[in-house]
C-alpha positions in Angstrom: 111.1 92.0 110.9 108.4 89.9 111.9 104.7 91.7 111.4 105.1 91.9 108.0 102.0 92.8 106.1 100.9 90.7 102.8 102.0 93.9 100.7 105.5 93.6 102.0 105.9 89.8 102.1 105.5 89.8 98.8 107.6 92.0 97.7 110.5 90.2 99.8 109.2 87.5 98.6 109.1 88.2 94.9 105.4 86.5 94.7 102.2 88.4 93.9 99.3 89.1 97.0 97.2 86.5 95.2 99.8 84.2 95.3 100.2 84.1 99.2 96.3 84.4 99.4 96.1 80.6 97.2 98.8 79.5 99.1 96.9 80.2 102.9 94.1 78.4 101.0 96.2 75.7 99.8 97.1 75.2 103.5 101.3 76.1 102.3 101.1 78.9 104.5 99.5 79.7 107.5 96.8 81.7 108.0 98.6 84.4 110.1 97.5 86.9 113.0 95.5 90.2 112.2 95.9 93.4 113.7 92.9 94.9 115.0 92.4 96.7 112.0 92.0 93.1 110.4 95.6 93.3 108.6 97.4 90.2 108.2 100.5 90.1 109.9 103.5 88.0 108.7 106.4 86.7 110.0 110.1 86.1 108.8 109.3 82.1 109.1 106.4 82.8 106.6 108.9 84.8 104.4 111.4 81.5 104.7 108.4 79.2 103.8 107.7 80.9 100.6 111.2 81.5 99.8 111.5 77.5 100.1 108.3 77.0 98.2 110.0 78.9 95.5 113.1 76.8 95.5 110.8 73.1 95.5 109.3 74.6 92.5 112.1 75.5 90.9 113.0 71.8 91.3 110.7 70.5 89.7 108.1 69.8 92.6 104.3 70.4 92.6 102.4 72.4 95.1 101.3 69.2 96.7 104.9 67.6 97.1 105.5 70.8 98.5 103.1 70.7 101.2 104.6 67.1 102.1 108.1 68.5 101.5 107.6 71.2 104.6 104.8 68.9 106.4 102.2 70.2 108.8 103.2 73.1 111.2 107.1 73.3 109.4 108.1 69.9 110.6 110.3 68.7 107.6 111.6 65.2 107.9 114.6 64.7 106.2 114.4 61.2 105.0 111.2 62.1 103.2 112.8 64.8 101.5 115.6 62.4 100.3 112.9 60.2 99.5 110.8 62.8 97.3 114.2 63.5 95.7 115.7 60.7 94.6 112.4 60.1 93.6 112.0 63.1 90.9 115.9 62.5 89.9 114.6 59.0 88.5 111.3 60.6 87.0 114.0 63.2 85.1 115.8 60.6 84.2 112.8 58.6 82.6 111.7 61.6 81.0 115.6 62.3 79.4 114.7 58.6 77.9 111.7 59.2 76.9 113.0 62.6 74.7 116.3 60.7 74.2 114.0 58.4 71.9 111.6 60.6 70.0 114.6 63.2 69.8 116.6 59.6 67.8 112.9 59.2 66.0 113.3 62.5 64.4 116.8 62.2 63.8 115.6 59.5 61.8 112.9 61.3 59.8 115.0 64.2 58.8 117.9 61.8 57.6 115.2 59.8 55.9 113.3 63.0 54.3 116.5 64.6 53.3 116.1 64.0 50.4 113.0 65.4 49.1 112.2 62.9 46.5 112.9 60.0 48.8 109.8 57.7 48.0 109.5 56.6 52.3 109.5 60.4 52.9 107.1 61.3 50.1 104.4 58.9 52.2 104.3 61.0 55.1 103.4 63.9 52.6 99.1 64.9 52.9 98.3 65.0 49.6 96.6 68.2 48.3 
C-alpha cells in the first residue's frame, strides 16, 4: 500500500485532502516525497499517523497535544502518553464537577420556579 496519493490517503483515513495538507503545515505529518510529476507519495506509516490523530482527537486531545504525543519524527514516549492521558482524565473530572454544580443550581431554579406565582421566581422575570 506504499505510494499512496493524497486522495487515496484521504479516502483510506476518512479525512479531507485539505486536512492532510493542514496537518503537514502544522508538522503533524511529514512532508512526503514526490514523484517526478510532483505528486505526493504517502506511506502506510502516514496512514497510521492520520488514524492515530483521529483517535487522539476523539479522546479530547488538541492538535498541539497530538504533536506532543507523537513526538518528533513519529517517536512516541510511553511515559509522556501516560502523563498526558492522566492529565486529560483529571481535566474531565474537573469539568464533570463543574457541570454537576451547574446542573444542581438549575434544578434548584426549576424547583423554585415550578410555582409560577413564587415571589422568588418572579424576581427573575424581565419586566415588560
